[in-house]
N, C-alpha and C positions, 0 to 999 in steps of 0.2 A: 208487673213491669213487662213491656214488650221489648225483648232484646234481639237486635239483628234484623228486625222487620223493616227498618227504615221509618217507622212511625213512632216518634218519641211521645208516648201517650201522656196526656195531662192528668190522667186518672190513676197514675201509679200509686200503689199502696205500700211500696217499699220505702222504708225510712232512708233519708239521704245519707246518714252515717253508714248504713248497711251497704248502700251502693258504693260509697267510697272504699270501704273495706274490701268489697268484692273486686273493685277495680285494681286495688293494690295486689291482691292475691293473683288475679288473672294476668296482670302485667309481669309478675315474677315468674309465673309458669311459662308465659310466652317467651320471656327472655331466655329461660333455660331450654325450653323445647325447640325454639325456632332459631335464635341467633347463635347459640353456642354449640349445641349438641350435634346438629345434623342427625338427630336421633330419629329412629324409625318407629312405626307402629304406634302404640297408644300415646306415648309421651310426646312424640313429634306432632301427632294429630291434635292432642290436647293443647299443646303450646300454640299451634296455629289457630285452632278454634277459639281459644281464649283471646288471642290478639284480634281476630276478626270480630268477636262479640264486642270488644271495647270500641273498635273502629265504627261498628254499626250504630252505636249510640250517638256518634258525632256527625254522621253523614246520612243524608236522606237520598234514597234512590231517585232517579229521574223519572220521566214520564213512563207509564206502565203499559205493557201490552197484555191483554187478557188472553190466556191460553187455558181453556177450561176454567177451573177454579183458581188457577195460579195467575196473579196479576203482576209478577215481577217482569222487568224489562228482559229481553232475550239475552242469554249468554252469548259469548263470541269465542269461537275456537279458530285460531289462525294456524293452518298447517303449511309449513314451508319446507319443501325438499331442497337439497343442496347439491349443486352440480348434476343436473338431471336433464337429459335431452327431451325436447318437446315431442319427439316421436315415440318415446319409450313408455308406452302405456297400452293396455289392451284396448281401451276406448278410443285411442288415437290410431289404432290399426296395426300395432306392431305384430309381426307374424310369430314371434317366439315368446315374448315376455308375457307372464301371467300376473295381472294386477287386479284381482277380483274385488278388492275392497275399494280401491280408487275408481274402478269401473262402476261399482254400485253407487258410490258417491256422485259420480258424474251423471248417472241416470236419474238421480234424485235432485239435481242441481240445475241452476242456470249455468250452462257450460259454454264458455267461449274458447274455441280451439285456436283462435288467432290472437292470443294474449301476448303481451310484450312487457319486459322489464326495461327501465331506461338505461341500465348499465349491466355489463356482463361480468362484473366483479362482485363478490359476495358482500363486502362491507358497504359500498355505496348503494347497492341494490336493496339491502335490508334497511338502510337508513331512509331510502326513498319510500319504502313500504310503510314505515311507521310514521312518517311525516306527511306523505302525500305530495312531496315536492321533488323536483329534479335535483341531481347531485350538486349542480352549480348553484342552486338556491340554498340548500341547507349546508353546503360546504364540505360534506364528507364525500370526497370524490375518489378516494384511493383506499387500498387495503392497509397500507402502512405509511407513516410519515416520511419525510425526506431522509435519505440515508447519506451520511457524510461521505464524500468522495474517497474511494479506496478502502472503505471499511467493509470487510466480509459480512455477508448477511447474518451468519450465525453470531458474530460478535455484535452486530447492530441490535439484534433482538435482546441482548443482555445489557445494552448500554443505556446511559442516562438520556442520550439523545432520543432513543426509542421511547422510553418511558414518558418523557416530557412531551414528545410529539403525539403519542397516543392520548395523553391527558388533554392536549389541545384539541384533537379531533373529537374526543368525547364531549368536550364542552360545547361544541357546536349544536348538539342535540338538546342541550339545556336552554338554548336561545330560541327555539321554535316549538310550536305546539306539536305534541305527539299523540298518537291514538290512546295510550294508557292515561295520559293526563286529561285529555278531553273526556274520556269515559269516567274518570274519577269524579269529575264535576257532576256526573249523573248517578253517583253512588256505586260505581263498579269497583270491584277488587280485581287486581291484575297479577299475573304470574308469568315470569320469563323462564324459558328452558331452551337448551340447545345453543345454536350459534348466536353469539352476541359479541360484537367487537368493541363496544363502547364502554369498556371498563365495567364498573359496578352496574347492575341492572337498574339501579335508581336513576342513572344518567338519562335513561329513556323514559322515565316516568313510571316504571313498574313499581307497584307497592311491595311485591314479593318476587323472589326469583332465585336462581342458582348460580349465576355468574358473578364473580367478584372482581375480575380485573385482568385475567390473562388474555392473550391475543385472540384466540378463537372462541373462548367461552369457558375455560377451566372446568369446574364441576358440572356446569351446564351440559357439557358434551356427553355425560353419562346417559342423558335422556335418549330413549330409543335403543341405543346400542346395549345398554346395561339394564335399564329399568324404566318404567313409566310411573312408578309409585309416587314420586313427588307431585306429579300432576294430579293423580287420583286423590292424594291426601288434601291438596289445595281445594279441588272441586268439592270434595266431601265437606270440608270445613266451611267453605264459603256458602254452600247451600244450607248447611245446618244453621248458619248465622243469618240466613234469609237474604243473602246479597247476590246480585248478578255479577258475573265474572267474565274476565278476558284471559284466555290462555294463549301464549305464544309457544307453539310446538314447532321448533326449527332444528330437528336433529341433524347431526353431521352424517346424513344419509341421503343419497348413496355416495357421498363424498369419500375420497380416499382417506385413510388406507382401506383398500378394498379387501376386507377380511370377512366375507359372509359365512354364516353357518353352513356346514356341509349339506344340510338338508336342501339348501337352495343351490349350492355350487354343483352338487352331484348331478342335478338335472341338466345343467348347462355344459358340463364337460363333454368335449367332442362334438358339440352341436354348434359351436361358434368359430369364427375365424382364428381365434387364439385364446389362450388361457386368460390373458388380461381382459379381453372382452367378456369372457364367461364370468369372470369375477365381478365385473361391473354389473352385468345383467342380474346376477344373483343378489347384488346389493340393492338393486331396484326392487326386487321381489321381497327382500327383507324389510325395506322401508314400507312397502305396501302392507305387509303383515302387521307392523307396528300401528299403522293407521287403522287397520281393522280392530286391533286390540283396544285402541283409544276410543274409537267410535262405539265399539261393543260395550265398553265400560259406561258410556253415557246412556246407551239404550237400556242396560240393565238397571240403571238408576231412574229411568224414566225422564232423563234430562234432555234427550235428543230432540224432542218436539219443541223445546223452548231454547234451542241453541242454533245460532247461525254458524255454519261451518264454511270457511273460506280456504281454498287450496290454490297454491301456485308453487313454482320453483324459483329460487333466487337468481339463477342463471343457468345457461345450458351446458352441455357436455357432449363431446364425441371422443370416444376412447381411441388412443393410438394403439393399434393391435400389437405393436412390438414392445413399447415401453410401459403401457398402462396409464400414462399421463394423458393430458388433454391434447387432442389433435388440433391442427390449424382450423380456423373457421368455427371454433366452438367457444369455450370460455375465454374471456378477455378479447373477444373479437366483436365487430359490429354486425356479423352475419346472424341469420336466424338460428344457427347452431349455438350461438351464445346468448341471444336476447329473447328468443321466443319461448313461450310456455303456455299450456292451457291454464285458464283461470276459471275456478268453480266457485259459485256462491249458492249455498243451499240452506233452506229453513223449512222443514216439513209443515205443510198447511198454510204457508205464507208466501213462499217464492215458487212460482210455477216452474217445474222442470222443463227445460227446452235446450236445444243445442243450436249454437250460432256458429256456423262455419264461414261467415261472410265478413262481419265487421271486425276490424282490428280494435283491440282495447288495450289498456295499460294497467300495470300494477298501481299506478297513481290514482286509478279510479276506486280502489278498494276502500281507502279511508273515507271519502265522501259517501260511498255506498253504505258503509256500516253506520256512520253517523246519522244518515237519513233514516235508517231503520229504527234507531233508538231515539229519534226526535232531538238529537243533540245539535247545537249550533255548528255550522261548518265554517272554518276560518276563511277569511276573505282572500281572494287571489289564488286559490288552489287551481292547478291546471287540470285536475281530474274531474270526472262527472259521475253521476249516479248510474251504475250499470243496469239498474232496473227501469230506467227511463228509456223506453224504446224509441221515442221520438228523438231524444238527444243522440242515441246511438246511431240512428239512421242519418242524422244530419252531420255528425262528425265523421269525416273521411280519414283523417290523418292522426297518427300517434308519432311521438318523437323520442329520440334517445341520444345519449352521449357516452362515449367510452374514454377512459382516462388511463394514465400510466399506473402500474401496480403500486409503486411508491410515489408519493406526492412530490412535486417539484417545488411548489411554494404554497403553503397552507393559506396564505393571505390572498392568493390569486388562483382561484380554481381553474381558470382557463390555461394556466401555465402547464398543466399536465394533460390537456386535452389531446386525444389521438384521432378520434372520429366523431362526427355528428351524423345522424341518420334520420330519415323520415319514411314511414310506411303510409302511403296514401292509396286507399283502395287496394288494387292488385299490384301496385308498383312500390318499389323501394329504392331510395337514393342514399348512397353512402358518400360522405364528403370528408376527406382527411384534413387534419390540421397540419399545415406544412411545417410548423416549428417542431413537431414531434414525429411526423410521418413525411419526411422530405421526398421520399420516392413514391408516395402514394398518388393514386389517381381517383377521380370521381367515377363511381360505379353505379349502374342502373340495372335493376332486375325486375322482371315481372313475376313476383313471388306467387301470384295467384295460380300460374301455370308452371312455374319453375321454383318450387319451394326449397330446393337445395341450392339455389343461386349458382347455377352452373354456366349460364349464358349472360355475359355482361352486354347490355344493349345501349350503353351510353353513347357510343360513336354514331349509332344509327338513329338516335332519338334526341337531337340537340334541343328542340323546342320543349320537350317534356322535361329534360334535365334543367333547363332554365326556369320552367314553371315551378318545379319541385324545389329547386334551390332558393327561389324567392320565398316560398313558404317556410323553408328551413331557416333562412336568415331572419325572417320575421319573428320566429319563435326565440331564437338566441343566435347572435352573430358576434362571437368574441374575436379578439385579436390578441397576439402574444404580449 
């Protein structure tokens, strides 16, 4: 009998009764080792392996890519940093930060330095990554549901209104295709770790994971900061079962609390404007170290050459040097400090490494890019495109985004929480406020190609360009309150 290879052999010489007994034993082990125990080392691995062996008998892998003698489809590793400025990498030219592992990944990948996420809030940005759709399309536009008037935030997070609101938000992802579900149809096993806002990991279609329901990700937040072992165990078990895998590695790094190990912080003390900035820089380097550990694990297993690695940040960050919190024009803003990120896509021997500093791209492009690599059907109507299609990249000049209130206004009307829409078209960027939430806002225009920090608003002197970009933006989505 071939178990876990995706080939349910007709010539099996194992008696059906023996198969049934084996299934029962393996299911019992899986129940103990995976669902109840959070056990480590042999028992946890045995439980997971047994569960994967059972699943592998029922699901055929999809189209195969030949890599040497291995004909499995490529694995997929999604690495997502959290609250990370687009400037803060060695390969992006930062004068102080050392990110050798991400630098190496960039040098081996298709590297887009002008990547964007559609929203500068964690929850909607991650939901857009996993669905390939804008926040107003999938409905997860906020970090938290509407807060009753006058209720303090601390009380709200413990209230029934919060729990029911989060359950409603999570249900939105059950109504649209997600990357784990689409890959499952091709025989993939999937694992969630790190930041995950949508209650249980199964809400997003993951077969396995760490998060069970708390706001940021509960046990999933141990990944990176405490351990990488759950990912290592999952990968080991999936590969022993002969199954291609998807891993979501979204650690709460360099997100606050900024509590880096001394080995990183000591290097930055006295060399930064303030201790809060030094702490953030040390967090970036700590995150880079975890990426090196994870990629090194794949290399030691020989899995790196059959694994597509995608990297991006969920949104930007600029440290306030006094408070250590995010500064204006970063997280929760429509400026590049909030929505820009490098986007890397690498696959040794299959994706030609090159750097693109010209074309703006979007995190919405990642889902169709991955699906195309594994010959999976791409859902109709997705706004993104295949990042490896050079002609499409050269033809498309614009990417779009939308920023919303932290707490939703009305879960049934995404536009009710809209603060800004924006478009990046070639070297230009237009920001349009929603008057019902930003009554004092004004339309802003920046030439980000030569003014990447958006210091000079050119809207008053470029009325024709403003009108042209506004027409494009309105054609993409033009909501009203």
